[in-house]
DRENDO-1510 file (C-alpha; in Angstrom, 1 decimal, always signed):
<recs>
REC; n; res; u; v; w
REC; 1; MET; -6.3; +35.5; +8.3 .
REC; 2; THR; -5.4; +32.1; +6.6 .
REC; 3; GLN; -1.7; +31.6; +6.0 .
REC; 4; THR; -0.9; +30.7; +2.5 .
REC; 5; HIS; +2.6; +29.4; +2.9 .
REC; 6; SER; +4.2; +27.1; +5.6 .
REC; 7; ASP; +7.3; +27.4; +7.6 .
REC; 8; PRO; +9.7; +25.3; +5.7 .
REC; 9; ARG; +11.2; +23.5; +8.8 .
REC; 10; GLN; +7.6; +22.4; +9.7 .
REC; 11; ALA; +6.6; +21.5; +6.0 .
REC; 12; ALA; +10.1; +19.2; +5.9 .
REC; 13; ALA; +9.2; +17.8; +9.4 .
REC; 14; PHE; +5.7; +16.7; +7.9 .
REC; 15; PHE; +6.7; +15.3; +4.7 .
REC; 16; ALA; +9.7; +13.5; +6.4 .
REC; 17; ALA; +7.1; +12.0; +8.6 .
REC; 18; ARG; +4.6; +11.0; +5.6 .
REC; 19; LEU; +7.7; +9.2; +4.0 .
REC; 20; ALA; +8.6; +7.5; +7.6 .
REC; 21; PHE; +5.0; +6.0; +7.7 .
REC; 22; GLN; +3.7; +5.7; +4.4 .
REC; 23; THR; +4.9; +3.8; +0.9 .
REC; 24; ASP; +3.4; +3.5; -2.4 .
REC; 25; VAL; +2.4; +0.5; -4.6 .
REC; 26; ALA; +5.8; +0.7; -6.8 .
REC; 27; ASP; +7.8; +0.6; -3.3 .
REC; 28; VAL; +5.7; -2.8; -2.2 .
REC; 29; ARG; +6.1; -4.4; -5.3 .
REC; 30; SER; +10.0; -3.8; -5.7 .
REC; 31; GLY; +10.5; -3.9; -2.0 .
REC; 32; ALA; +11.1; -6.9; +0.5 .
REC; 33; GLY; +11.6; -7.3; +4.0 .
REC; 34; PHE; +8.0; -6.6; +5.2 .
REC; 35; VAL; +5.0; -8.4; +5.5 .
REC; 36; LEU; +1.9; -6.9; +3.5 .
REC; 37; VAL; -1.2; -6.9; +5.2 .
REC; 38; ASP; -4.8; -6.7; +3.6 .
REC; 39; SER; -6.9; -5.0; +6.0 .
REC; 40; ARG; -10.3; -5.6; +4.2 .
REC; 41; SER; -13.0; -8.0; +4.9 .
REC; 42; ARG; -13.1; -11.6; +3.8 .
REC; 43; ALA; -15.5; -10.7; +0.8 .
REC; 44; ALA; -12.9; -8.0; -0.4 .
REC; 45; TRP; -10.0; -10.5; +0.2 .
REC; 46; ASP; -11.9; -13.1; -1.8 .
REC; 47; GLN; -12.7; -10.7; -4.6 .
REC; 48; GLY; -9.1; -10.3; -5.1 .
REC; 49; HIS; -5.8; -9.3; -3.0 .
REC; 50; ILE; -2.2; -8.8; -3.5 .
REC; 51; PRO; -0.2; -11.8; -4.1 .
REC; 52; GLY; +1.9; -12.7; -1.0 .
REC; 53; ALA; -0.4; -10.4; +1.3 .
REC; 54; VAL; -1.6; -11.6; +4.6 .
REC; 55; HIS; -5.3; -11.5; +5.4 .
REC; 56; LEU; -5.7; -9.9; +8.4 .
REC; 57; PRO; -9.1; -7.6; +8.9 .
REC; 58; THR; -8.4; -4.6; +11.5 .
REC; 59; ALA; -11.5; -5.9; +13.8 .
REC; 60; GLU; -9.2; -9.1; +14.3 .
REC; 61; ILE; -5.6; -7.6; +14.6 .
REC; 62; ALA; -5.8; -7.7; +18.5 .
REC; 63; THR; -6.8; -11.5; +18.3 .
REC; 64; ARG; -4.8; -12.7; +15.5 .
REC; 65; ALA; -1.7; -10.5; +14.8 .
REC; 66; ALA; +0.6; -12.5; +17.1 .
REC; 67; ALA; -0.1; -15.6; +15.5 .
REC; 68; LEU; +0.4; -14.3; +11.9 .
REC; 69; LEU; +3.0; -11.5; +12.4 .
REC; 70; ASP; +6.7; -11.7; +13.6 .
REC; 71; PRO; +7.2; -8.5; +15.8 .
REC; 72; ALA; +10.7; -8.3; +14.3 .
REC; 73; VAL; +9.4; -7.7; +10.9 .
REC; 74; PRO; +8.1; -4.3; +9.6 .
REC; 75; VAL; +4.3; -4.5; +8.4 .
REC; 76; VAL; +2.9; -2.6; +5.3 .
REC; 77; THR; -1.1; -2.3; +5.3 .
REC; 78; TYR; -3.5; -1.7; +2.6 .
REC; 79; CYS; -7.2; -1.5; +2.0 .
REC; 80; TRP; -9.4; -0.3; -0.9 .
REC; 81; GLY; -7.9; +2.8; -1.8 .
REC; 82; PRO; -7.3; +6.7; -1.5 .
REC; 83; GLY; -11.2; +7.0; -0.4 .
REC; 84; CYS; -10.7; +4.3; +2.6 .
REC; 85; ASN; -9.1; +4.8; +5.8 .
REC; 86; GLY; -9.2; +1.2; +6.7 .
REC; 87; ALA; -5.1; +0.9; +6.0 .
REC; 88; THR; -4.7; +3.7; +8.4 .
REC; 89; ARG; -6.8; +1.9; +11.2 .
REC; 90; ALA; -5.0; -1.1; +10.8 .
REC; 91; ALA; -1.7; +0.9; +10.8 .
REC; 92; LEU; -2.6; +2.2; +13.9 .
REC; 93; ALA; -3.9; -1.0; +15.4 .
REC; 94; LEU; -0.8; -2.8; +14.5 .
REC; 95; SER; +1.6; -0.1; +15.7 .
REC; 96; LEU; -0.2; +0.3; +19.3 .
REC; 97; ALA; +0.5; -3.4; +19.2 .
REC; 98; GLY; +4.0; -2.8; +19.0 .
REC; 99; TYR; +4.7; -3.6; +15.1 .
REC; 100; SER; +6.7; -1.5; +12.9 .
REC; 101; THR; +4.2; -0.3; +10.5 .
REC; 102; LYS; +3.8; +1.7; +7.2 .
REC; 103; GLU; +0.7; +2.3; +5.3 .
REC; 104; MET; +0.6; +1.4; +1.3 .
REC; 105; ILE; -1.0; +4.9; +0.1 .
REC; 106; GLY; -3.4; +4.2; -3.1 .
REC; 107; GLY; -4.3; +0.8; -1.8 .
REC; 108; ILE; -5.4; -2.2; -3.9 .
REC; 109; GLU; -6.9; +0.3; -6.2 .
REC; 110; TYR; -3.6; +1.9; -7.6 .
REC; 111; TRP; -2.0; -1.6; -7.3 .
REC; 112; ILE; -4.4; -2.5; -10.0 .
REC; 113; ARG; -4.2; +0.7; -11.8 .
REC; 114; GLU; -0.4; +0.4; -12.1 .
REC; 115; GLY; -1.0; -3.1; -14.1 .
REC; 116; PHE; +0.2; -5.2; -11.0 .
REC; 117; PRO; -1.4; -8.7; -10.7 .
REC; 118; VAL; -4.5; -9.5; -8.2 .
REC; 119; ARG; -4.8; -12.9; -6.9 .
REC; 120; THR; -8.4; -14.4; -7.3 .
REC; 121; ALA; -10.1; -17.8; -6.9 .
REC; 122; GLU; -9.6; -18.2; -10.6 .
REC; 123; GLY; -5.4; -17.4; -10.3 .
REC; 124; ASP; -3.6; -14.4; -10.8 .
REC; 125; VAL; -5.1; -11.7; -13.1 .
REC; 126; THR; -3.5; -8.5; -14.5 .
REC; 127; ALA; -5.0; -5.6; -16.3 .
REC; 128; PRO; -3.2; -3.2; -18.4 .
REC; 129; PRO; -2.0; -0.1; -16.5 .
REC; 130; ASP; -4.5; +2.8; -16.5 .
REC; 131; PRO; -2.8; +5.4; -18.7 .
REC; 132; ARG; -3.9; +8.0; -16.1 .
REC; 133; THR; -1.4; +6.5; -13.5 .
REC; 134; ALA; +1.4; +5.0; -15.7 .
REC; 135; PRO; +3.3; +6.8; -18.3 .
REC; 136; VAL; +2.3; +6.7; -22.0 .
REC; 137; ALA; +4.4; +6.8; -25.0 .
REC; 138; ALA; +3.5; +7.2; -28.5 .
REC; 139; ALA; +3.9; +3.3; -29.1 .
REC; 140; GLY; +1.7; +2.7; -25.8 .
REC; 141; LEU; +2.3; +2.2; -22.2 .
REC; 142; ILE; +6.0; +2.3; -20.8 .
REC; 143; ALA; +7.0; -0.4; -18.5 .
REC; 144; LEU; +9.1; +0.4; -15.9 .
REC; 145; ASP; +10.0; -2.6; -14.1 .
REC; 146; ALA; +13.5; -1.6; -12.5 .
REC; 147; PRO; +13.1; -1.7; -8.7 .
REC; 148; GLY; +11.8; +1.0; -7.1 .
REC; 149; ALA; +10.9; +2.8; -10.2 .
REC; 150; PRO; +7.4; +4.0; -9.6 .
REC; 151; ALA; +5.2; +3.9; -12.6 .
REC; 152; CYS; +5.0; +7.7; -12.2 .
REC; 153; GLY; +8.5; +8.1; -13.1 .
REC; 154; CYS; +9.1; +10.2; -9.8 .
</recs>
């Protein structure tokens, strides 16, 4: 028989662990004190990446992380989006190498969907926020620019 509810203590431990090891695009946008690592391929990076990110594909972590990252500075990894576990693999590799690491859930997909800038060869580009991921008012999208304020308002 499948259990339909969880022990509240187990649930609290599970959710606390998720918050300890994951962050979201709003936190990354408003935060400081970490290095943002794009773990995607060169072609994906060249297509567009988050301004200020460091390009370090997962396969290169063992050979290049020490030259690019300070072990005393926490790292946040990202990849394409929720359908990709590349950021999880990169976070695992960096954690095993001794870095304090979090994964940015949503990846660059949700960064773009929330209307944040992406750096391309032509410069920084910004698309309007997707109304399915940002609050909408009668007059249009609501800008939530307060530090730490997620677009969802949660």
